[in-house]
C-alpha positions as CSV (number, residue, x, y, z in Angstrom):
1,X,10.7,41.6,44.9
2,X,11.1,40.0,41.4
3,X,10.7,36.3,41.0
4,X,12.6,34.5,38.2
5,X,12.0,31.0,36.8
6,X,12.7,29.0,33.6
7,X,10.5,27.5,31.0
8,X,11.4,24.8,28.5
9,X,12.3,26.4,25.2
10,X,10.1,24.9,22.4
11,X,11.6,23.7,19.2
12,X,9.5,26.2,17.1
13,X,9.9,29.4,19.1
14,X,8.3,31.6,16.4
15,X,5.1,29.6,16.2
16,X,4.9,29.3,20.0
17,X,5.1,33.1,20.4
18,X,2.5,33.8,17.8
19,X,0.1,31.4,19.4
20,X,1.0,32.8,22.9
21,X,0.2,36.3,21.7
22,X,-3.2,35.2,20.4
23,X,-4.0,33.2,23.6
24,X,-3.0,36.0,26.0
25,X,-4.9,38.6,23.9
26,X,-8.1,36.4,24.0
27,X,-7.9,36.2,27.8
28,X,-7.0,39.9,28.4
29,X,-3.3,39.5,28.5
30,X,-0.5,40.9,26.4
31,X,2.8,39.8,25.0
32,X,5.1,42.2,23.3
33,X,8.5,41.5,22.0
34,X,10.0,38.8,19.8
35,X,11.8,35.4,19.9
36,X,14.6,36.9,21.9
37,X,13.1,39.1,24.6
38,X,10.0,41.0,25.6
39,X,7.2,41.8,28.1
40,X,4.3,39.7,29.3
41,X,1.2,40.7,31.3
42,X,-1.9,38.9,32.4
43,X,-4.4,39.5,35.2
44,X,-2.3,42.1,36.9
45,X,0.9,40.1,36.7
46,X,3.7,41.7,34.7
47,X,7.1,40.6,33.8
48,X,9.9,40.2,31.2
49,X,11.2,37.2,29.4
50,X,14.5,36.4,27.7
51,X,15.1,33.5,25.4
52,X,18.3,31.6,26.1
53,X,19.7,28.7,24.0
54,X,17.9,26.0,26.0
55,X,15.2,27.8,28.0
56,X,13.1,30.9,28.4
57,X,13.8,33.0,31.5
58,X,10.8,34.8,32.9
59,X,11.1,37.5,35.6
60,X,7.9,38.6,37.3
61,X,8.3,42.3,38.2
62,X,4.7,43.1,39.4
63,X,1.8,41.2,40.8
64,X,-1.6,42.3,42.1
65,X,-1.1,41.6,45.8
66,X,1.8,40.7,48.0
67,X,-0.2,37.8,49.5
68,X,-0.3,35.9,46.2
69,X,2.6,33.4,46.3
70,X,5.2,33.7,43.5
71,X,5.1,29.9,43.0
72,X,1.3,30.1,42.2
73,X,2.0,32.7,39.5
74,X,4.8,30.6,38.2
75,X,2.6,27.6,38.0
76,X,-0.1,29.4,36.1
77,X,2.3,30.9,33.6
78,X,3.9,27.5,33.1
79,X,0.5,26.0,32.5
80,X,-0.3,28.6,29.8
81,X,3.0,27.8,28.0
82,X,2.4,24.1,28.4
83,X,-1.0,24.4,26.6
84,X,0.6,26.4,23.8
85,X,3.5,23.9,23.4
86,X,1.1,20.9,23.0
87,X,-1.3,22.7,20.7
88,X,1.3,23.4,18.0
């Protein structure tokens, strides 16, 4: 079952996505799309994102095992974004 959550939208969305693409690629993940919508995958977790006026909506559509809690995946993705936000 999909799991949806929100991320804070950074002020410089273009720079954030460029850095996120590089960061995910360096750790075996992938981000395809643009500043409006796209696909994200990392370590067996896959999902879509859509940029809204004040937030980024992420929907996890696939995860490696049913026993991994959605909240744990959400926490890890939020941490990756947080690191990118503060490194710009």
